SEVOVEX-153743 format. One record per residue (C-alpha): residue in one letter; x, y, z. Coordinates in steps of 0.05 Angstrom, whole numbers, plus 5000, padded with zeros to 4 digits. Example, Ala and Ser with C-alpha at 12.3 -4.5 7.8 and 13.67 -1.06 7.14 Angstrom:
+------+------+------+------+
: code :    u :    v :    w :
+------+------+------+------+
:    a : 5246 : 4910 : 5156 :
:    s : 5273 : 4979 : 5143 :
+------+------+------+------+
REM end
This chain:
+------+------+------+------+
: code :    u :    v :    w :
+------+------+------+------+
:    m : 4802 : 4470 : 8477 :
:    k : 4731 : 4488 : 8455 :
:    s : 4721 : 4417 : 8427 :
:    f : 4740 : 4388 : 8495 :
:    r : 4690 : 4431 : 8534 :
:    p : 4631 : 4383 : 8526 :
:    y : 4672 : 4327 : 8555 :
:    f : 4700 : 4365 : 8615 :
:    y : 4652 : 4339 : 8668 :
:    s : 4649 : 4268 : 8639 :
:    t : 4725 : 4266 : 8642 :
:    l : 4725 : 4287 : 8714 :
:    q : 4675 : 4232 : 8729 :
:    l : 4719 : 4181 : 8693 :
:    i : 4778 : 4204 : 8736 :
:    v : 4737 : 4191 : 8799 :
:    f : 4719 : 4122 : 8772 :
:    l : 4793 : 4104 : 8762 :
:    l : 4813 : 4134 : 8829 :
:    s : 4759 : 4092 : 8865 :
:    f : 4801 : 4030 : 8851 :
:    i : 4866 : 4063 : 8874 :
:    l : 4849 : 4105 : 8935 :
:    d : 4816 : 4056 : 8982 :
:    d : 4810 : 4101 : 9043 :
:    t : 4780 : 4162 : 9008 :
:    y : 4712 : 4136 : 8989 :
:    g : 4678 : 4193 : 9027 :
:    v : 4716 : 4247 : 8991 :
:    l : 4708 : 4213 : 8923 :
:    s : 4633 : 4202 : 8934 :
:    i : 4625 : 4276 : 8950 :
:    a : 4668 : 4295 : 8891 :
:    l : 4630 : 4252 : 8843 :
:    t : 4563 : 4278 : 8865 :
:    s : 4588 : 4350 : 8862 :
:    i : 4615 : 4340 : 8791 :
:    v : 4548 : 4311 : 8768 :
:    l : 4510 : 4368 : 8801 :
:    l : 4556 : 4421 : 8770 :
:    s : 4546 : 4388 : 8701 :
:    l : 4471 : 4390 : 8712 :
:    l : 4472 : 4464 : 8732 :
:    d : 4520 : 4483 : 8676 :
:    k : 4475 : 4450 : 8625 :
:    l : 4411 : 4481 : 8653 :
:    g : 4389 : 4534 : 8603 :
:    k : 4431 : 4503 : 8548 :
:    g : 4398 : 4435 : 8542 :
:    i : 4355 : 4380 : 8573 :
:    v : 4383 : 4356 : 8639 :
:    l : 4347 : 4289 : 8643 :
:    r : 4409 : 4245 : 8638 :
:    e : 4447 : 4287 : 8689 :
:    l : 4386 : 4285 : 8734 :
:    i : 4385 : 4209 : 8732 :
:    a : 4459 : 4206 : 8750 :
:    f : 4452 : 4258 : 8806 :
:    h : 4391 : 4223 : 8836 :
:    g : 4432 : 4157 : 8837 :
:    c : 4494 : 4190 : 8868 :
:    f : 4453 : 4226 : 8922 :
:    t : 4411 : 4165 : 8944 :
:    c : 4465 : 4111 : 8937 :
:    l : 4528 : 4151 : 8958 :
:    i : 4513 : 4214 : 8998 :
:    m : 4455 : 4187 : 9040 :
:    p : 4494 : 4124 : 9058 :
:    l : 4552 : 4170 : 9079 :
:    v : 4504 : 4206 : 9125 :
:    g : 4482 : 4138 : 9153 :
:    y : 4552 : 4115 : 9167 :
:    k : 4568 : 4182 : 9201 :
:    w : 4506 : 4195 : 9243 :
:    y : 4455 : 4138 : 9238 :
:    t : 4495 : 4079 : 9262 :
:    i : 4469 : 4027 : 9310 :
:    d : 4487 : 4073 : 9366 :
:    n : 4434 : 4123 : 9344 :
:    a : 4368 : 4112 : 9380 :
:    l : 4324 : 4126 : 9319 :
:    s : 4363 : 4084 : 9270 :
:    r : 4365 : 4027 : 9321 :
:    l : 4290 : 4033 : 9334 :
:    w : 4273 : 4033 : 9259 :
:    v : 4329 : 3985 : 9240 :
:    s : 4355 : 4035 : 9189 :
:    y : 4429 : 4032 : 9201 :
:    m : 4475 : 4006 : 9146 :
:    k : 4484 : 3931 : 9151 :
:    v : 4554 : 3924 : 9120 :
:    p : 4620 : 3960 : 9135 :
:    a : 4630 : 4026 : 9099 :
:    d : 4693 : 4007 : 9061 :
:    y : 4660 : 3944 : 9037 :
:    y : 4597 : 3982 : 9015 :
:    f : 4634 : 4037 : 8978 :
:    s : 4684 : 3991 : 8946 :
:    f : 4627 : 3969 : 8901 :
:    t : 4577 : 4027 : 8898 :
:    l : 4627 : 4083 : 8886 :
:    p : 4659 : 4055 : 8822 :
:    a : 4590 : 4027 : 8800 :
:    m : 4557 : 4096 : 8805 :
:    a : 4617 : 4131 : 8776 :
:    l : 4616 : 4087 : 8714 :
:    f : 4540 : 4095 : 8710 :
:    a : 4547 : 4171 : 8712 :
:    v : 4604 : 4172 : 8661 :
:    v : 4566 : 4129 : 8610 :
:    i : 4496 : 4158 : 8617 :
:    s : 4519 : 4231 : 8613 :
:    w : 4574 : 4224 : 8560 :
:    p : 4559 : 4275 : 8505 :
:    a : 4530 : 4251 : 8440 :
:    s : 4583 : 4240 : 8387 :
:    k : 4536 : 4267 : 8331 :
:    l : 4508 : 4338 : 8332 :
:    n : 4443 : 4316 : 8300 :
:    v : 4424 : 4276 : 8363 :
:    s : 4449 : 4328 : 8412 :
:    d : 4404 : 4349 : 8472 :
:    t : 4439 : 4415 : 8479 :
:    g : 4462 : 4476 : 8439 :
:    a : 4445 : 4495 : 8368 :
:    y : 4415 : 4429 : 8347 :
:    l : 4366 : 4428 : 8406 :
:    n : 4346 : 4500 : 8388 :
:    w : 4334 : 4475 : 8318 :
:    y : 4286 : 4422 : 8344 :
:    i : 4248 : 4473 : 8384 :
:    n : 4245 : 4527 : 8331 :
:    r : 4221 : 4475 : 8279 :
:    a : 4163 : 4456 : 8325 :
:    k : 4138 : 4527 : 8338 :
:    p : 4109 : 4540 : 8268 :
:    v : 4073 : 4472 : 8270 :
:    l : 4042 : 4491 : 8335 :
:    e : 4023 : 4561 : 8311 :
:    r : 3986 : 4531 : 8251 :
:    n : 3949 : 4481 : 8294 :
:    s : 3943 : 4494 : 8369 :
:    k : 3889 : 4441 : 8380 :
:    p : 3935 : 4382 : 8399 :
:    g : 3961 : 4419 : 8460 :
:    y : 3890 : 4430 : 8487 :
:    q : 3868 : 4359 : 8468 :
:    i : 3928 : 4325 : 8502 :
:    l : 3918 : 4367 : 8565 :
:    i : 3844 : 4350 : 8568 :
:    v : 3854 : 4276 : 8556 :
:    g : 3912 : 4274 : 8607 :
:    v : 3874 : 4309 : 8661 :
:    a : 3812 : 4265 : 8649 :
:    c : 3855 : 4203 : 8655 :
:    s : 3885 : 4229 : 8721 :
:    l : 3814 : 4231 : 8749 :
:    v : 3796 : 4159 : 8732 :
:    v : 3864 : 4124 : 8729 :
:    n : 3857 : 4090 : 8797 :
:    s : 3789 : 4063 : 8776 :
:    l : 3812 : 4031 : 8713 :
:    p : 3819 : 3955 : 8708 :
:    s : 3890 : 3928 : 8714 :
:    s : 3894 : 3916 : 8639 :
:    l : 3884 : 3991 : 8625 :
:    l : 3919 : 4019 : 8686 :
:    y : 3986 : 4028 : 8651 :
:    v : 3953 : 4062 : 8591 :
:    g : 3917 : 4109 : 8638 :
:    w : 3981 : 4129 : 8672 :
:    l : 4017 : 4140 : 8607 :
:    m : 3961 : 4186 : 8583 :
:    y : 3964 : 4224 : 8648 :
:    f : 4039 : 4233 : 8639 :
:    g : 4025 : 4255 : 8568 :
:    a : 3989 : 4315 : 8595 :
:    f : 4057 : 4345 : 8608 :
:    a : 4072 : 4339 : 8534 :
:    g : 4008 : 4380 : 8523 :
:    f : 4035 : 4430 : 8573 :
:    l : 4099 : 4438 : 8531 :
:    f : 4056 : 4444 : 8468 :
:    v : 4018 : 4501 : 8498 :
:    y : 4082 : 4534 : 8526 :
:    y : 4117 : 4533 : 8458 :
:    t : 4057 : 4555 : 8416 :
:    p : 4069 : 4627 : 8393 :
:    n : 4016 : 4679 : 8404 :
:    l : 3968 : 4631 : 8438 :
:    p : 3911 : 4668 : 8474 :
:    k : 3908 : 4660 : 8550 :
:    k : 3971 : 4618 : 8548 :
:    k : 3995 : 4636 : 8619 :
:    l : 3925 : 4623 : 8648 :
:    i : 3924 : 4553 : 8618 :
:    l : 3995 : 4537 : 8642 :
:    w : 3982 : 4563 : 8713 :
:    a : 3915 : 4527 : 8716 :
:    f : 3948 : 4461 : 8697 :
:    a : 4006 : 4471 : 8747 :
:    i : 3957 : 4485 : 8803 :
:    y : 3916 : 4424 : 8784 :
:    i : 3977 : 4379 : 8786 :
:    f : 3998 : 4405 : 8854 :
:    g : 3926 : 4400 : 8879 :
:    a : 3924 : 4326 : 8855 :
:    a : 3988 : 4314 : 8894 :
:    l : 3956 : 4345 : 8957 :
:    a : 3894 : 4302 : 8947 :
:    t : 3932 : 4237 : 8945 :
:    g : 3994 : 4254 : 8988 :
:    m : 4038 : 4231 : 8931 :
:    f : 4089 : 4283 : 8906 :
:    t : 4131 : 4239 : 8860 :
:    i : 4104 : 4270 : 8795 :
:    v : 4112 : 4340 : 8823 :
:    a : 4185 : 4330 : 8841 :
:    y : 4212 : 4288 : 8784 :
:    m : 4168 : 4310 : 8726 :
:    g : 4176 : 4381 : 8750 :
:    m : 4251 : 4379 : 8744 :
:    t : 4252 : 4356 : 8672 :
:    i : 4196 : 4404 : 8652 :
:    f : 4234 : 4461 : 8685 :
:    s : 4295 : 4446 : 8641 :
:    f : 4251 : 4455 : 8579 :
:    l : 4223 : 4521 : 8607 :
:    f : 4293 : 4545 : 8624 :
:    l : 4322 : 4535 : 8553 :
:    g : 4354 : 4596 : 8523 :
:    r : 4359 : 4634 : 8590 :
:    k : 4430 : 4659 : 8602 :
:    t : 4439 : 4655 : 8677 :
:    s : 4504 : 4656 : 8718 :
:    m : 4525 : 4594 : 8756 :
:    l : 4515 : 4631 : 8822 :
:    k : 4442 : 4643 : 8806 :
:    k : 4433 : 4570 : 8785 :
:    v : 4465 : 4547 : 8851 :
:    s : 4418 : 4594 : 8889 :
:    l : 4359 : 4566 : 8851 :
:    f : 4382 : 4495 : 8866 :
:    v : 4388 : 4511 : 8940 :
:    v : 4317 : 4540 : 8942 :
:    a : 4290 : 4478 : 8905 :
:    v : 4326 : 4432 : 8954 :
:    f : 4299 : 4471 : 9013 :
:    a : 4228 : 4465 : 8984 :
:    l : 4236 : 4389 : 8973 :
:    l : 4264 : 4380 : 9044 :
:    l : 4206 : 4419 : 9072 :
:    i : 4156 : 4376 : 9034 :
:    q : 4192 : 4313 : 9054 :
:    s : 4193 : 4334 : 9128 :
:    v : 4117 : 4342 : 9131 :
:    k : 4096 : 4290 : 9081 :
:    k : 4090 : 4232 : 9129 :
:    d : 4047 : 4272 : 9179 :
:    y : 4004 : 4298 : 9121 :
:    r : 3993 : 4228 : 9094 :
:    n : 3976 : 4201 : 9163 :
:    v : 3921 : 4253 : 9172 :
:    l : 3897 : 4248 : 9099 :
:    w : 3895 : 4172 : 9096 :
:    a : 3860 : 4169 : 9164 :
:    g : 3798 : 4197 : 9128 :
:    y : 3809 : 4272 : 9133 :
:    e : 3753 : 4309 : 9094 :
:    g : 3772 : 4381 : 9107 :
:    n : 3810 : 4431 : 9066 :
:    k : 3873 : 4395 : 9043 :
:    v : 3909 : 4458 : 9021 :
:    e : 3897 : 4488 : 9089 :
:    l : 3921 : 4425 : 9125 :
:    f : 3985 : 4422 : 9083 :
:    s : 3998 : 4496 : 9091 :
:    n : 3989 : 4492 : 9166 :
:    l : 4038 : 4434 : 9172 :
:    v : 4089 : 4471 : 9130 :
:    a : 4079 : 4536 : 9170 :
:    d : 4086 : 4498 : 9235 :
:    r : 4152 : 4467 : 9210 :
:    v : 4180 : 4535 : 9188 :
:    t : 4158 : 4574 : 9249 :
:    s : 4179 : 4520 : 9299 :
:    g : 4251 : 4539 : 9287 :
:    v : 4272 : 4465 : 9284 :
:    s : 4330 : 4456 : 9235 :
:    f : 4327 : 4402 : 9183 :
:    f : 4398 : 4387 : 9198 :
:    t : 4395 : 4365 : 9270 :
:    v : 4406 : 4290 : 9273 :
:    d : 4336 : 4275 : 9299 :
:    a : 4300 : 4323 : 9251 :
:    f : 4338 : 4297 : 9189 :
:    f : 4323 : 4224 : 9205 :
:    r : 4259 : 4222 : 9164 :
:    i : 4293 : 4251 : 9104 :
:    y : 4352 : 4203 : 9113 :
:    s : 4308 : 4141 : 9119 :
:    r : 4268 : 4160 : 9057 :
:    g : 4326 : 4180 : 9015 :
:    n : 4377 : 4126 : 9032 :
:    q : 4371 : 4076 : 8975 :
:    g : 4439 : 4050 : 8997 :
:    f : 4405 : 4017 : 9056 :
:    n : 4371 : 3967 : 9010 :
:    v : 4435 : 3956 : 8970 :
:    a : 4472 : 3941 : 9035 :
:    l : 4420 : 3888 : 9052 :
:    v : 4435 : 3854 : 8986 :
:    m : 4510 : 3859 : 8999 :
:    k : 4500 : 3826 : 9067 :
:    r : 4460 : 3768 : 9038 :
:    f : 4502 : 3754 : 8976 :
:    p : 4544 : 3711 : 8975 :
:    a : 4543 : 3696 : 9050 :
:    e : 4472 : 3668 : 9049 :
:    k : 4457 : 3660 : 8976 :
:    d : 4502 : 3650 : 8915 :
:    f : 4505 : 3702 : 8860 :
:    d : 4454 : 3682 : 8808 :
:    n : 4494 : 3704 : 8747 :
:    g : 4437 : 3748 : 8724 :
:    s : 4382 : 3695 : 8718 :
:    n : 4331 : 3740 : 8751 :
:    i : 4351 : 3801 : 8711 :
:    w : 4348 : 3762 : 8644 :
:    t : 4278 : 3739 : 8662 :
:    a : 4257 : 3810 : 8677 :
:    l : 4287 : 3836 : 8611 :
:    l : 4252 : 3783 : 8571 :
:    s : 4186 : 3797 : 8605 :
:    s : 4190 : 3869 : 8581 :
:    f : 4183 : 3847 : 8509 :
:    v : 4130 : 3793 : 8517 :
:    p : 4057 : 3813 : 8529 :
:    r : 4024 : 3786 : 8592 :
:    a : 3970 : 3753 : 8549 :
:    l : 4026 : 3707 : 8521 :
:    w : 4061 : 3699 : 8589 :
:    p : 4007 : 3703 : 8644 :
:    d : 4054 : 3690 : 8702 :
:    k : 4111 : 3735 : 8680 :
:    p : 4143 : 3778 : 8734 :
:    f : 4111 : 3843 : 8759 :
:    a : 4152 : 3906 : 8765 :
:    g : 4157 : 3927 : 8837 :
:    g : 4194 : 3916 : 8901 :
:    q : 4158 : 3858 : 8936 :
:    f : 4189 : 3802 : 8897 :
:    n : 4258 : 3835 : 8892 :
:    m : 4263 : 3852 : 8965 :
:    e : 4248 : 3779 : 8985 :
:    y : 4292 : 3751 : 8931 :
:    y : 4353 : 3796 : 8941 :
:    t : 4348 : 3815 : 9014 :
:    g : 4304 : 3762 : 9047 :
:    w : 4256 : 3816 : 9072 :
:    k : 4183 : 3809 : 9061 :
:    i : 4147 : 3876 : 9054 :
:    k : 4074 : 3889 : 9058 :
:    g : 4035 : 3953 : 9061 :
:    w : 4092 : 3997 : 9037 :
:    s : 4137 : 4003 : 8975 :
:    t : 4211 : 3998 : 8966 :
:    n : 4260 : 3963 : 8921 :
:    v : 4333 : 3941 : 8917 :
:    g : 4346 : 3984 : 8855 :
:    p : 4390 : 3966 : 8797 :
:    l : 4452 : 3970 : 8843 :
:    g : 4423 : 3916 : 8887 :
:    e : 4405 : 3874 : 8827 :
:    a : 4474 : 3883 : 8798 :
:    y : 4510 : 3861 : 8861 :
:    g : 4463 : 3802 : 8875 :
:    s : 4469 : 3778 : 8804 :
:    f : 4542 : 3788 : 8786 :
:    g : 4580 : 3807 : 8849 :
:    p : 4624 : 3868 : 8855 :
:    t : 4664 : 3865 : 8790 :
:    g : 4608 : 3841 : 8745 :
:    g : 4559 : 3887 : 8781 :
:    i : 4601 : 3949 : 8764 :
:    f : 4604 : 3928 : 8692 :
:    y : 4529 : 3916 : 8691 :
:    m : 4516 : 3987 : 8716 :
:    g : 4556 : 4012 : 8657 :
:    v : 4515 : 3969 : 8608 :
:    l : 4450 : 3994 : 8640 :
:    a : 4471 : 4066 : 8632 :
:    l : 4489 : 4051 : 8560 :
:    f : 4420 : 4023 : 8548 :
:    i : 4385 : 4084 : 8578 :
:    r : 4432 : 4131 : 8540 :
:    f : 4418 : 4094 : 8475 :
:    a : 4343 : 4097 : 8485 :
:    y : 4347 : 4171 : 8502 :
:    l : 4390 : 4192 : 8443 :
:    r : 4350 : 4146 : 8396 :
:    f : 4287 : 4182 : 8418 :
:    i : 4319 : 4249 : 8400 :
:    w : 4342 : 4223 : 8334 :
:    v : 4272 : 4199 : 8316 :
:    s : 4246 : 4268 : 8336 :
:    r : 4280 : 4296 : 8273 :
:    k : 4223 : 4265 : 8232 :
:    f : 4167 : 4286 : 8278 :
:    p : 4167 : 4359 : 8298 :
:    l : 4129 : 4351 : 8364 :
:    l : 4157 : 4284 : 8388 :
:    l : 4211 : 4317 : 8430 :
:    f : 4159 : 4345 : 8478 :
:    w : 4137 : 4274 : 8496 :
:    l : 4206 : 4261 : 8525 :
:    p : 4189 : 4277 : 8598 :
:    a : 4128 : 4231 : 8595 :
:    l : 4166 : 4171 : 8568 :
:    f : 4227 : 4179 : 8614 :
:    l : 4191 : 4199 : 8679 :
:    q : 4199 : 4132 : 8714 :
:    v : 4270 : 4126 : 8689 :
:    t : 4289 : 4191 : 8724 :
:    y : 4285 : 4158 : 8793 :
:    s : 4306 : 4089 : 8767 :
:    m : 4357 : 4078 : 8824 :
:    e : 4296 : 4068 : 8869 :
:    t : 4261 : 4017 : 8824 :
:    d : 4291 : 3960 : 8783 :
:    t : 4314 : 3937 : 8715 :
:    l : 4245 : 3911 : 8698 :
:    q : 4211 : 3977 : 8709 :
:    i : 4264 : 4014 : 8668 :
:    t : 4256 : 3968 : 8608 :
:    n : 4181 : 3964 : 8617 :
:    t : 4175 : 4039 : 8617 :
:    l : 4217 : 4050 : 8554 :
:    v : 4192 : 3991 : 8513 :
:    k : 4117 : 3997 : 8530 :
:    g : 4120 : 4073 : 8530 :
:    a : 4152 : 4074 : 8460 :
:    f : 4100 : 4024 : 8434 :
:    f : 4044 : 4066 : 8464 :
:    l : 4070 : 4129 : 8431 :
:    w : 4072 : 4092 : 8364 :
:    l : 3999 : 4073 : 8374 :
:    i : 3980 : 4145 : 8389 :
:    y : 4017 : 4166 : 8327 :
:    k : 3977 : 4117 : 8285 :
:    f : 3911 : 4145 : 8309 :
:    k : 3929 : 4218 : 8323 :
:    p : 3989 : 4237 : 8279 :
:    d : 3973 : 4311 : 8289 :
:    w : 3994 : 4302 : 8361 :
:    f : 4064 : 4294 : 8332 :
:    g : 4060 : 4349 : 8281 :
:    i : 4042 : 4305 : 8223 :
:    k : 3980 : 4319 : 8181 :
:    k : 3932 : 4261 : 8174 :
:    v : 3921 : 4245 : 8101 :
:    n : 3850 : 4229 : 8081 :
:    k : 3857 : 4161 : 8048 :
:    i : 3792 : 4167 : 8008 :
:    r : 3814 : 4234 : 7977 :
:    l : 3883 : 4205 : 7965 :
:    q : 3856 : 4145 : 7928 :
:    r : 3807 : 4189 : 7889 :
:    g : 3864 : 4234 : 7868 :
:    m : 3906 : 4174 : 7847 :
:    s : 3848 : 4147 : 7805 :
:    e : 3838 : 4214 : 7771 :
:    r : 3912 : 4218 : 7755 :
:    t : 3911 : 4148 : 7726 :
:    a : 3851 : 4165 : 7681 :
:    t : 3885 : 4228 : 7656 :
:    d : 3948 : 4189 : 7639 :
:    l : 3908 : 4138 : 7599 :
+------+------+------+------+
REM end
């Protein structure tokens, strides 16, 4: 029974996947069940392991199943706000969920299926072994943590001013600052550790306030928190309570974010912390519930990735034939070929995909059809479901391979949040961004390792001294 325990939640997800083909009229119940199972698996693993894979699955289920359910229930064409902003679902509910429910269930099963080998596990004793092996390395040399933090913060200050050729490098180094944060956190007996950690956390939130962009705070924060929570024995009730508080905070931020951005981007030069605090205070003291239909509309329209998927399902194959993956294959190939060798290769982002898959031309704002939309527009319902399983298998392989490589490099594990940040919310992006993030990110980490091996817990060997030692040994032998 103990050996079955790691597979408990994955087995339940597999059952939902099978039932989605049998029980046609229960898509709502099955969608809620699948999302709840994924959430429980995430909370159960919290404190025992890294919850990144479960977080990816939960984000996909929430934005592609739960939010569309809300849309079909309350934000139909009869709702004034959804009619005004054209945000009602464009295909019938049974047609939408007949594809998205089994596709997301298969994605969740594959991506979160436990590792078959203990030495690549992201939970339990082996993960503790990774962490405990890194601590002595950090204690002997605490400089990398400081260095990575300083470089990351410096890059965050200039990243938007960098030329396009260096922009991606700048963002990766900025994300790398969170690896430095973990370095500092896990360094034993480090002076003023709490001061450094709190200063960095305040800086990150301050940067989010300065730009009005809270993506890094939300998604990076969740993965980093799972590292900080490792080893803490907490009841499921407390974890659920913690989750409820976190959701409330995110809903609160989401509810004021648009107003805050409007004021900020209009040229506001006052105290941004005060502005944001006042907006939050007004929201809390106004007594307006998030869960009235009108108040929740902003959150619904921002969080409903299923709306874009429904646009694809409306267009294919009624207006355009399934392309059998031609666009996806081009995107995958472009991930492995430098732009210098392929100047007109596709760019990651939603403008092209939205026009290609939905017929909508977007300008001045950002959105994308997501892998689900790509899957349906490329292969149709059956092939699209299979594609989501393959995509989950690729992400799972990259994730577990990263952990396997970490066995050789004591500090590599702490770079995990930086490499996988943009994969965490991959249901809102596209296949190209997923592959771009993992391929380019891995290559960039390799370059850093070549120039700064001590950032990965490897001592840099002085080649001149090594050659001199070899020459002296040869002379002695002769």
